[in-house]
LOTORMAR-961078 format. One record per atom (N, C-alpha, C): x, y, z; residue in three letters; atom name. Coordinates in pm, whole numbers, always signed. Example, Ala and Ser with C-alpha at 12.3 -4.5 7.8 and 13.67 -1.06 7.14 Angstrom:
BEGIN
((+1319, -569, +780), ALA, N) ((+1230, -450, +780), ALA, CA) ((+1320, -330, +780), ALA, C) ((+1285, -225, +708), SER, N) ((+1367, -106, +714), SER, CA) ((+1290, +3, +787), SER, C) 
***
This chain:
BEGIN
((+4345, -4001, -1931), MET, N) ((+4225, -3976, -1948), MET, CA) ((+4117, -3954, -1839), MET, C) ((+4133, -4016, -1735), TRP, N) ((+4073, -4013, -1606), TRP, CA) ((+4083, -3875, -1555), TRP, C) ((+4231, -3816, -1557), LYS, N) ((+4273, -3705, -1507), LYS, CA) ((+4203, -3563, -1582), LYS, C) ((+4199, -3594, -1723), ILE, N) ((+4150, -3492, -1794), ILE, CA) ((+4018, -3455, -1782), ILE, C) ((+3935, -3577, -1760), ARG, N) ((+3791, -3573, -1742), ARG, CA) ((+3757, -3521, -1613), ARG, C) ((+3839, -3535, -1505), ASN, N) ((+3814, -3484, -1378), ASN, CA) ((+3858, -3335, -1379), ASN, C) ((+3956, -3287, -1451), ILE, N) ((+3999, -3150, -1454), ILE, CA) ((+3885, -3084, -1548), ILE, C) ((+3822, -3125, -1649), ILE, N) ((+3724, -3054, -1726), ILE, CA) ((+3595, -3036, -1629), ILE, C) ((+3564, -3168, -1550), LEU, N) ((+3447, -3141, -1476), LEU, CA) ((+3469, -3044, -1363), LEU, C) ((+3592, -3039, -1299), PHE, N) ((+3618, -2952, -1185), PHE, CA) ((+3605, -2798, -1255), PHE, C) ((+3670, -2793, -1377), ILE, N) ((+3662, -2651, -1429), ILE, CA) ((+3501, -2606, -1444), ILE, C) ((+3418, -2698, -1506), SER, N) ((+3294, -2673, -1543), SER, CA) ((+3212, -2639, -1428), SER, C) ((+3223, -2731, -1316), VAL, N) ((+3171, -2706, -1199), VAL, CA) ((+3189, -2556, -1130), VAL, C) ((+3330, -2541, -1132), SER, N) ((+3394, -2411, -1063), SER, CA) ((+3318, -2304, -1157), SER, C) ((+3328, -2300, -1275), TYR, N) ((+3271, -2188, -1380), TYR, CA) ((+3116, -2165, -1344), TYR, C) ((+3030, -2283, -1312), CYS, N) ((+2899, -2259, -1300), CYS, CA) ((+2867, -2191, -1155), CYS, C) ((+2949, -2247, -1050), LEU, N) ((+2934, -2182, -919), LEU, CA) ((+2977, -2044, -942), LEU, C) ((+3087, -2013, -997), THR, N) ((+3120, -1850, -1011), THR, CA) ((+3019, -1771, -1079), THR, C) ((+2964, -1803, -1178), ALA, N) ((+2856, -1766, -1261), ALA, CA) ((+2739, -1723, -1177), ALA, C) ((+2686, -1841, -1103), LEU, N) ((+2582, -1840, -1007), LEU, CA) ((+2617, -1736, -912), LEU, C) ((+2720, -1738, -848), TYR, N) ((+2757, -1659, -736), TYR, CA) ((+2761, -1513, -766), TYR, C) ((+2826, -1470, -871), SER, N) ((+2830, -1348, -938), SER, CA) ((+2694, -1294, -963), SER, C) ((+2610, -1379, -1021), CYS, N) ((+2490, -1305, -1063), CYS, CA) ((+2404, -1304, -937), CYS, C) ((+2415, -1383, -834), ALA, N) ((+2354, -1345, -718), ALA, CA) ((+2390, -1234, -625), ALA, C) ((+2517, -1200, -630), SER, N) ((+2583, -1097, -556), SER, CA) ((+2579, -972, -629), SER, C) ((+2533, -944, -738), THR, N) ((+2522, -826, -803), THR, CA) ((+2374, -781, -826), THR, C) ((+2297, -859, -789), LYS, N) ((+2128, -802, -802), LYS, CA) ((+2137, -683, -696), LYS, C) ((+2072, -581, -739), PRO, N) ((+2048, -496, -640), PRO, CA) ((+1915, -523, -561), PRO, C) ((+1922, -486, -430), ILE, N) ((+1822, -505, -348), ILE, CA) ((+1747, -376, -355), ILE, C) ((+1613, -407, -381), THR, N) ((+1514, -296, -399), THR, CA) ((+1406, -311, -316), THR, C) ((+1332, -208, -250), THR, N) ((+1212, -245, -197), THR, CA) ((+1121, -111, -247), THR, C) ((+1007, -158, -280), GLU, N) ((+938, -51, -357), GLU, CA) ((+890, +40, -234), GLU, C) ((+893, +175, -275), GLU, N) ((+847, +275, -171), GLU, CA) ((+709, +287, -236), GLU, C) ((+606, +315, -132), TRP, N) ((+477, +359, -160), TRP, CA) ((+405, +415, -32), TRP, C) ((+318, +492, -57), SER, N) ((+224, +530, +57), SER, CA) ((+88, +543, +4), SER, C) ((-6, +539, +88), ILE, N) ((-158, +551, +46), ILE, CA) ((-225, +656, +163), ILE, C) ((-297, +740, +96), ASP, N) ((-369, +831, +193), ASP, CA) ((-512, +832, +159), ASP, C) ((-592, +854, +274), LEU, N) ((-729, +842, +247), LEU, CA) ((-784, +971, +328), LEU, C) ((-846, +1057, +261), HIS, N) ((-935, +1166, +337), HIS, CA) ((-1075, +1128, +304), HIS, C) ((-1144, +1151, +426), LYS, N) ((-1284, +1122, +426), LYS, CA) ((-1352, +1250, +508), LYS, C) ((-1466, +1297, +464), GLY, N) ((-1543, +1376, +536), GLY, CA) ((-1647, +1467, +437), GLY, C) ((-1687, +1572, +508), GLY, N) ((-1773, +1655, +417), GLY, CA) ((-1917, +1627, +409), GLY, C) ((-1989, +1550, +474), CYS, N) ((-2130, +1532, +475), CYS, CA) ((-2195, +1562, +586), CYS, C) ((-2303, +1637, +574), LEU, N) ((-2394, +1681, +685), LEU, CA) ((-2366, +1646, +829), LEU, C) ((-2261, +1648, +870), ASP, N) ((-2219, +1624, +1014), ASP, CA) ((-2267, +1489, +1046), ASP, C) ((-2294, +1390, +973), VAL, N) ((-2304, +1232, +1015), VAL, CA) ((-2195, +1150, +967), VAL, C) ((-2120, +1184, +884), CYS, N) ((-2016, +1097, +824), CYS, CA) ((-1869, +1119, +911), CYS, C) ((-1805, +1014, +910), ARG, N) ((-1674, +1022, +972), ARG, CA) ((-1587, +1099, +897), ARG, C) ((-1506, +1190, +953), ALA, N) ((-1416, +1263, +888), ALA, CA) ((-1273, +1248, +968), ALA, C) ((-1173, +1202, +863), TYR, N) ((-1046, +1195, +909), TYR, CA) ((-952, +1181, +777), TYR, C) ((-819, +1195, +819), THR, N) ((-723, +1182, +735), THR, CA) ((-623, +1080, +776), THR, C) ((-567, +985, +695), ILE, N) ((-462, +890, +740), ILE, CA) ((-370, +873, +617), ILE, C) ((-263, +867, +647), SER, N) ((-156, +841, +538), SER, CA) ((-65, +728, +623), SER, C) ((-46, +600, +527), VAL, N) ((+40, +504, +572), VAL, CA) ((+154, +480, +469), VAL, C) ((+272, +457, +532), SER, N) ((+372, +441, +426), SER, CA) ((+400, +282, +433), SER, C) ((+509, +231, +333), GLN, N) ((+552, +92, +324), GLN, CA) ((+602, +50, +451), GLN, C) ((+647, +105, +523), ASP, N) ((+699, +48, +638), ASP, CA) ((+607, +32, +773), ASP, C) ((+479, +92, +743), GLY, N) ((+374, +78, +835), GLY, CA) ((+351, +197, +927), GLY, C) ((+443, +284, +910), THR, N) ((+418, +417, +975), THR, CA) ((+300, +499, +927), THR, C) ((+237, +562, +1031), TYR, N) ((+112, +640, +966), TYR, CA) ((+110, +782, +1027), TYR, C) ((+33, +872, +975), LEU, N) ((+5, +1006, +1012), LEU, CA) ((-153, +1017, +1019), LEU, C) ((-220, +1039, +1128), TYR, N) ((-359, +1033, +1130), TYR, CA) ((-404, +1171, +1205), TYR, C) ((-523, +1218, +1137), ASN, N) ((-576, +1327, +1197), ASN, CA) ((-754, +1283, +1204), ASN, C) ((-781, +1270, +1313), GLY, N) ((-938, +1259, +1328), GLY, CA) ((-1014, +1377, +1364), GLY, C) ((-1109, +1411, +1285), THR, N) ((-1176, +1561, +1306), THR, CA) ((-1307, +1538, +1337), THR, C) ((-1404, +1423, +1297), PHE, N) ((-1528, +1418, +1339), PHE, CA) ((-1575, +1291, +1327), PHE, C) ((-1669, +1240, +1425), ASN, N) ((-1756, +1119, +1431), ASN, CA) ((-1660, +1017, +1410), ASN, C) ((-1547, +1024, +1480), VAL, N) ((-1422, +890, +1484), VAL, CA) ((-1407, +880, +1634), VAL, C) ((-1366, +771, +1651), LYS, N) ((-1322, +701, +1786), LYS, CA) ((-1211, +796, +1835), LYS, C) ((-1100, +827, +1752), HIS, N) ((-978, +906, +1795), HIS, CA) ((-961, +1053, +1730), HIS, C) ((-1014, +1112, +1811), LEU, N) ((-1002, +1266, +1768), LEU, CA) ((-855, +1336, +1786), LEU, C) ((-824, +1405, +1686), GLY, N) ((-697, +1472, +1678), GLY, CA) ((-581, +1403, +1615), GLY, C) ((-471, +1458, +1621), LYS, N) ((-362, +1385, +1542), LYS, CA) ((-296, +1276, +1612), LYS, C) ((-242, +1176, +1540), LYS, N) ((-164, +1059, +1615), LYS, CA) ((-73, +1013, +1485), LYS, C) ((+29, +969, +1537), THR, N) ((+145, +904, +1461), THR, CA) ((+183, +752, +1525), THR, C) ((+215, +672, +1445), GLY, N) ((+253, +535, +1493), GLY, CA) ((+285, +450, +1386), GLY, C) ((+289, +327, +1435), LYS, N) ((+311, +219, +1327), LYS, CA) ((+207, +116, +1338), LYS, C) ((+132, +80, +1223), ILE, N) ((+38, -30, +1245), ILE, CA) ((+100, -169, +1243), ILE, C) ((+13, -261, +1299), GLN, N) ((+73, -406, +1333), GLN, CA) ((+110, -457, +1193), GLN, C) ((+196, -561, +1193), SER, N) ((+264, -633, +1081), SER, CA) ((+160, -703, +1015), SER, C) ((+69, -764, +1060), ASP, N) ((-45, -831, +991), ASP, CA) ((-128, -739, +923), ASP, C) ((-147, -637, +974), GLU, N) ((-226, -532, +918), GLU, CA) ((-151, -467, +794), GLU, C) ((-32, -431, +824), LEU, N) ((+34, -390, +693), LEU, CA) ((+44, -506, +574), LEU, C) ((+69, -614, +622), GLU, N) ((+61, -712, +517), GLU, CA) ((-68, -734, +442), GLU, C) ((-190, -713, +503), GLU, N) ((-322, -707, +449), GLU, CA) ((-338, -581, +362), GLU, C) ((-274, -463, +408), LEU, N) ((-293, -342, +333), LEU, CA) ((-230, -339, +210), LEU, C) ((-104, -407, +219), LYS, N) ((-33, -439, +74), LYS, CA) ((-84, -522, -25), LYS, C) ((-172, -617, +37), ARG, N) ((-241, -734, -50), ARG, CA) ((-350, -637, -102), ARG, C) ((-420, -560, -31), LEU, N) ((-531, -513, -82), LEU, CA) ((-495, -384, -177), LEU, C) ((-376, -323, -157), ILE, N) ((-346, -221, -245), ILE, CA) ((-313, -291, -384), ILE, C) ((-232, -391, -373), ASN, N) ((-194, -481, -503), ASN, CA) ((-320, -536, -579), ASN, C) ((-441, -525, -519), LEU, N) ((-541, -585, -579), LEU, CA) ((-616, -478, -680), LEU, C) ((-571, -344, -661), VAL, N) ((-615, -254, -746), VAL, CA) ((-533, -227, -870), VAL, C) ((-592, -207, -987), ASP, N) ((-503, -190, -1079), ASP, CA) ((-506, -24, -1117), ASP, C) ((-413, +19, -1035), TRP, N) ((-415, +182, -1022), TRP, CA) ((-412, +255, -1158), TRP, C) ((-335, +212, -1258), PRO, N) ((-330, +295, -1375), PRO, CA) ((-471, +305, -1464), PRO, C) ((-535, +185, -1442), LEU, N) ((-658, +184, -1508), LEU, CA) ((-784, +246, -1435), LEU, C) ((-761, +274, -1317), LYS, N) ((-870, +327, -1226), LYS, CA) ((-909, +467, -1296), LYS, C) ((-1040, +531, -1288), ASP, N) ((-1067, +662, -1338), ASP, CA) ((-1028, +750, -1197), ASP, C) ((-1045, +877, -1227), THR, N) ((-978, +969, -1124), THR, CA) ((-1115, +998, -1046), THR, C) ((-1232, +994, -1069), THR, N) ((-1365, +1025, -1002), THR, CA) ((-1481, +929, -1035), THR, C) ((-1532, +891, -928), TYR, N) ((-1635, +788, -911), TYR, CA) ((-1751, +866, -849), TYR, C) ((-1885, +854, -925), GLY, N) ((-1990, +927, -850), GLY, CA) ((-1984, +1067, -870), GLY, C) ((-2113, +1129, -812), ASN, N) ((-2145, +1283, -799), ASN, CA) ((-2147, +1314, -658), ASN, C) ((-2105, +1425, -623), GLN, N) ((-2114, +1491, -506), GLN, CA) ((-2247, +1544, -475), GLN, C) ((-2289, +1493, -374), ALA, N) ((-2429, +1552, -311), ALA, CA) ((-2398, +1593, -158), ALA, C) ((-2504, +1671, -118), GLU, N) ((-2497, +1714, +18), GLU, CA) ((-2487, +1619, +116), GLU, C) ((-2550, +1503, +100), ASP, N) ((-2556, +1387, +195), ASP, CA) ((-2441, +1265, +186), ASP, C) ((-2357, +1314, +82), SER, N) ((-2255, +1205, +62), SER, CA) ((-2117, +1247, +88), SER, C) ((-2058, +1159, +154), ALA, N) ((-1917, +1176, +189), ALA, CA) ((-1819, +1225, +73), ALA, C) ((-1741, +1328, +120), ASP, N) ((-1631, +1340, +0), ASP, CA) ((-1500, +1257, +55), ASP, C) ((-1466, +1158, -31), LYS, N) ((-1354, +1077, -27), LYS, CA) ((-1264, +1092, -132), LYS, C) ((-1111, +1083, -80), LYS, N) ((-1021, +1099, -167), LYS, CA) ((-904, +994, -137), LYS, C) ((-867, +908, -215), LEU, N) ((-772, +819, -198), LEU, CA) ((-655, +839, -293), LEU, C) ((-527, +851, -238), ILE, N) ((-396, +880, -296), ILE, CA) ((-315, +783, -283), ILE, C) ((-270, +719, -394), TYR, N) ((-167, +610, -391), TYR, CA) ((-53, +666, -467), TYR, C) ((+56, +649, -391), THR, N) ((+192, +714, -430), THR, CA) ((+293, +593, -432), THR, C) ((+354, +571, -566), SER, N) ((+459, +471, -559), SER, CA) ((+574, +510, -652), SER, C) ((+646, +439, -677), GLN, N) ((+769, +463, -761), GLN, CA) ((+719, +494, -914), GLN, C) ((+600, +427, -939), ASN, N) ((+539, +461, -1084), ASN, CA) ((+469, +580, -1095), ASN, C) ((+460, +658, -977), GLY, N) ((+387, +799, -990), GLY, CA) ((+267, +774, -880), GLY, C) ((+169, +878, -915), LYS, N) ((+72, +912, -800), LYS, CA) ((-47, +907, -873), LYS, C) ((-145, +845, -806), LYS, N) ((-294, +812, -840), LYS, CA) ((-402, +871, -737), LYS, C) ((-461, +984, -786), ILE, N) ((-577, +1042, -688), ILE, CA) ((-703, +1000, -742), ILE, C) ((-780, +942, -640), ILE, N) ((-913, +897, -685), ILE, CA) ((-997, +966, -601), ILE, C) ((-1100, +1049, -662), GLN, N) ((-1192, +1122, -578), GLN, CA) ((-1334, +1030, -603), GLN, C) ((-1413, +1000, -490), TYR, N) ((-1524, +927, -513), TYR, CA) ((-1607, +960, -398), TYR, C) ((-1752, +915, -448), TYR, N) ((-1853, +965, -348), TYR, CA) ((-1945, +836, -316), TYR, C) ((-2034, +774, -413), ARG, N) ((-2110, +662, -379), ARG, CA) ((-2070, +546, -472), ARG, C) ((-2013, +551, -583), THR, N) ((-2024, +454, -684), THR, CA) ((-1866, +406, -707), THR, C) ((-1792, +400, -604), GLU, N) ((-1664, +355, -627), GLU, CA) ((-1638, +198, -640), GLU, C) ((-1556, +150, -699), PRO, N) ((-1507, +3, -741), PRO, CA) ((-1495, -69, -603), PRO, C) ((-1529, -195, -619), GLN, N) ((-1541, -283, -502), GLN, CA) ((-1409, -278, -429), GLN, C) ((-1289, -297, -504), GLU, N) ((-1155, -305, -453), GLU, CA) ((-1126, -164, -367), GLU, C) ((-1182, -47, -426), ILE, N) ((-1164, +78, -355), ILE, CA) ((-1215, +49, -208), ILE, C) ((-1367, +25, -215), ARG, N) ((-1442, +25, -106), ARG, CA) ((-1383, -76, -6), ARG, C) ((-1327, -206, -31), ILE, N) ((-1260, -280, +57), ILE, CA) ((-1147, -213, +117), ILE, C) ((-1064, -141, +32), LEU, N) ((-939, -68, +92), LEU, CA) ((-995, +41, +194), LEU, C) ((-1096, +107, +174), GLU, N) ((-1142, +212, +276), GLU, CA) ((-1210, +155, +389), GLU, C) ((-1276, +27, +381), LEU, N) ((-1319, -34, +502), LEU, CA) ((-1201, -68, +595), LEU, C) ((-1114, -114, +523), PHE, N) ((-990, -172, +592), PHE, CA) ((-931, -50, +687), PHE, C) ((-893, +54, +616), MET, N) ((-844, +181, +675), MET, CA) ((-942, +214, +800), MET, C) ((-1058, +197, +784), ASP, N) ((-1174, +232, +877), ASP, CA) ((-1144, +140, +1011), ASP, C) ((-1116, +10, +959), LYS, N) ((-1104, -80, +1070), LYS, CA) ((-965, -63, +1167), LYS, C) ((-865, -27, +1079), ILE, N) ((-749, +8, +1136), ILE, CA) ((-765, +114, +1261), ILE, C) ((-829, +225, +1221), ILE, N) ((-839, +345, +1292), ILE, CA) ((-935, +321, +1407), ILE, C) ((-1028, +234, +1407), ASP, N) ((-1126, +189, +1517), ASP, CA) ((-1070, +112, +1621), ASP, C) ((-938, +53, +1613), ARG, N) ((-881, -22, +1705), ARG, CA) ((-868, +52, +1834), ARG, C) ((-889, -2, +1948), ASP, N) ((-875, +62, +2079), ASP, CA) ((-712, +99, +2103), ASP, C) ((-616, +24, +2076), ASP, N) ((-484, +73, +2073), ASP, CA) ((-423, +130, +1959), ASP, C) ((-514, +188, +1870), PHE, N) ((-462, +275, +1756), PHE, CA) ((-379, +394, +1809), PHE, C) 
***
């Protein structure tokens, strides 16, 4: 009786471990690919004008054209803590529910375009003065990144 119980227990534990191991080893490892682009400019020569594109690994392409600390084209990689904060801010935005346009263009308002691309598609948001708070915070964070001395 003791031997049969031990055999059943051994088989049960072996089965559970095998099932657990096989589930763990067959899960595909996926990393979501995304990029975010911000284009700013176009207001009576007082606004900042630049474009920046950041991908999920932190690499960026930048072109500063007017009233910015860094003029011209730059490429590089943002710091890991900045990348984590950027991911957090991106995740705060409910992209599918956002409108494609906020505000009206005027001569003295900056033309801004935010483009978020992920595996779920692309969302382009053109905005002027009345953008949602989470979009504004994301823009201010991008401004902070490009204003660093070591950018």
